[in-house]
C-alpha positions in Angstrom: 0.0 0.0 0.0 1.3 3.4 -0.9 1.7 6.0 1.8 -1.2 8.3 1.3 -4.3 9.7 2.9 -5.8 6.3 4.0 -5.7 6.2 7.8 -3.1 3.7 8.9 -1.5 2.7 12.2 2.3 2.6 11.8 3.6 0.2 14.5 7.2 0.3 15.7 8.1 -2.7 17.8 10.9 -5.3 17.5 9.0 -7.8 19.7 7.5 -10.5 17.4 5.0 -11.5 20.1 3.7 -7.9 20.4 3.5 -7.5 16.6 1.6 -10.7 16.3 -0.8 -9.6 19.0 -1.3 -6.2 17.4 -1.8 -7.8 14.0 -4.7 -9.8 15.3 -6.1 -6.9 17.3 -6.2 -4.4 14.4 -7.3 -6.9 11.7 -10.2 -7.9 13.9 -11.7 -4.4 13.6 -10.4 -3.8 10.0 -7.8 -1.2 11.0 -5.1 -0.8 8.3 -1.6 -1.2 9.9 2.0 -1.5 8.9 4.8 -2.9 11.1 8.4 -1.9 11.5 11.2 -3.2 13.8 12.9 0.1 14.1 12.1 3.8 14.3 14.4 4.4 11.3 12.4 2.1 9.1 9.2 3.8 10.0 10.7 7.3 9.4 11.8 6.2 6.0 8.2 5.1 5.2 5.9 7.8 6.4 5.7 11.4 5.0 3.7 14.6 5.4 0.7 13.1 3.6 0.5 10.0 5.8 -2.7 9.9 7.9 -3.6 7.8 11.0 -1.2 7.4 13.9 2.0 5.8 15.1 2.1 3.2 17.9 5.7 3.0 19.0 7.6 0.9 21.6 9.3 3.5 23.7 12.0 1.0 24.6 12.9 0.0 21.0 16.7 -0.1 20.7 17.1 2.7 18.2 14.2 4.9 19.5 14.8 8.0 21.6 11.5 9.7 22.3 12.9 13.2 22.0 14.8 12.5 18.7 12.0 10.6 17.2 9.4 13.3 17.8 11.8 15.9 16.6 12.5 14.0 13.4 8.8 13.8 12.7 8.5 17.5 13.2 11.5 18.3 11.0 10.1 16.2 8.2 6.7 18.0 8.4 5.0 14.7 9.5 1.9 15.5 11.6 1.1 11.9 12.6 0.1 11.6 16.3 2.2 9.2 18.4 1.1 6.7 21.1 4.0 5.2 23.0 4.0 1.8 24.7 6.5 0.5 27.2 6.8 -2.4 29.8 8.8 -0.5 32.4 7.6 3.0 31.9 8.0 5.4 34.8 6.1 8.6 35.4 9.0 10.8 34.3 9.4 9.0 30.9 5.6 9.2 30.3 5.4 12.9 31.2 8.5 13.6 29.0 6.8 11.9 26.1 3.6 13.8 26.5 5.3 17.1 27.0 7.2 16.6 23.7 4.0 16.0 21.8 2.9 12.3 22.2 -0.8 11.9 22.4 -0.7 9.0 24.9 1.6 6.6 26.8 0.3 3.1 27.6 2.0 0.5 29.7 2.6 -3.0 28.5 0.9 -5.5 28.9 -1.8 -3.3 27.4 -5.6 -3.9 27.5 -6.6 -4.6 23.9 -9.8 -2.6 24.1 -8.1 0.3 25.8 -5.5 0.4 23.0 -8.2 0.1 20.3 -10.2 2.9 21.9 -7.1 5.1 22.0 -6.1 4.4 18.4 -9.7 5.0 17.1 -9.8 8.3 19.1 -6.4 9.3 17.8 -7.1 8.5 14.2 -10.3 10.5 14.4 -8.5 13.5 15.9 -5.8 13.2 13.2 -8.5 13.3 10.4 -10.1 16.4 11.9 -6.7 18.1 12.3 -5.6 17.3 8.7 -8.9 18.7 7.3 -8.4 21.8 9.4 -4.9 22.3 8.1 -6.0 21.7 4.5 -8.7 24.4 4.9 -6.3 26.9 6.5 -3.7 26.2 3.8 -6.2 26.8 1.1 -7.3 30.1 2.7 -3.7 31.2 3.0 -3.3 30.6 -0.7 -6.2 33.0 -1.4 -4.8 35.7 0.9 -1.3 35.3 -0.5 -2.6 35.8 -4.1 -3.5 39.4 -3.2 -1.3 42.2 -4.5 0.9 44.2 -2.2 -1.5 47.1 -2.1 -4.5 44.8 -1.6 -2.7 43.3 1.4 -2.1 46.8 2.8 -5.8 47.5 2.5 -6.8 44.1 3.8 -5.2 44.3 7.2 -6.9 47.5 8.4 -10.2 46.2 6.8 -10.2 43.1 9.1 -9.3 45.4 12.0 -12.5 47.3 11.4 -11.2 50.5 9.9 -13.5 52.5 7.7 -12.7 53.4 4.1 -11.9 56.9 5.1 -9.4 55.7 7.8 -7.7 53.4 5.3 -7.6 56.0 2.6 -6.0 58.5 5.0 -3.4 56.0 6.2 -2.4 54.9 2.6 -2.8 58.3 0.9 -5.5 57.1 -1.4 -9.0 58.2 -2.2 -12.0 56.6 -0.6 -13.2 55.6 -4.1 -9.9 53.8 -4.7 -10.2 52.0 -1.3 -13.7 50.9 -2.2 -12.4 49.4 -5.5 -9.7 47.5 -3.5 -12.2 46.2 -1.1 -14.4 44.9 -3.9 -11.4 43.1 -5.5 -10.3 41.7 -2.2 -13.7 40.3 -1.5 -13.9 38.7 -5.0 -10.4 37.1 -4.7 -10.9 35.8 -1.2 -14.3 34.4 -2.2 -16.8 36.2 0.1 -19.4 38.9 -0.3 -19.4 40.4 3.2 -17.0 41.7 5.7 -18.0 39.6 8.7 -17.2 36.4 6.7 -13.9 37.9 5.5 -13.0 38.6 9.2 -13.9 35.1 10.2 -11.6 33.7 7.4 -8.8 36.0 8.6 -9.3 34.8 12.1 -9.3 31.2 11.0 -5.7 31.6 9.7 -4.7 34.1 12.4 -4.1 36.7 9.8 -3.3 39.4 12.4 -0.7 37.2 14.1 3.0 37.0 13.2 2.4 35.6 9.7 0.8 38.9 8.8 4.2 40.5 8.7 5.2 38.1 6.0 2.0 38.6 4.1 2.5 42.4 3.9 6.2 42.5 3.8 7.1 45.2 1.3 10.4 43.4 0.4 8.5 40.4 -1.1 9.2 39.9 -4.8 6.3 37.6 -5.5 3.6 40.2 -5.5 1.2 40.3 -8.4 0.4 43.8 -9.8 -2.7 45.6 -8.9 -3.5 46.9 -12.4 -6.7 48.8 -11.5 -7.7 50.8 -14.6 -7.2 54.5 -14.1 -5.5 54.0 -10.8 -1.9 54.1 -9.8 -0.8 51.4 -7.4 1.4 53.9 -5.6 -1.4 56.3 -4.8 
């Protein structure tokens, strides 16, 4: 099976007995799963498009919790991780959870408890993946705006009037109105409240806004409003 969007449990465990147990457990409820005897083999298999979750033996010989979670992050892999261990202590479990693991279960595990955790984790991953896709698509719309449109957009979503924006940018109110209309059309909305909700969805007024309106950007499409200068 190719690594794609189909929810899959990626199991990392060198213990043949555990793997056999998990194979029976997951197949009994029709959960797709793949098995690896090392963290390295799993990391070579999954990618940013993989969906589902990882169930990993925290005591696998080549697995360091901090390093493994960091490698996932560095590779842009958003798969949630559930760790298993025979001799887990509180410090190890807390460390894993602080570093981003979604759960830490002790071996020998209860089969139903593990299945419930996996089902819940896969569902959360699907929801999170959908949310990221929606936000990425919205960012694509906002980033397609011209430099001047971006300068008009930010005070728009802050609630500034056409007069205030015109005064700030040294433009006429009529020109600002033309920009507002174009912005609404490009973003795909017909009213300001919805535009504001879209902006909030992607935290437009957060730190990414600085990149969006950075005057040094060279990938800005031109405004090209008939009869209007983009510098006025």
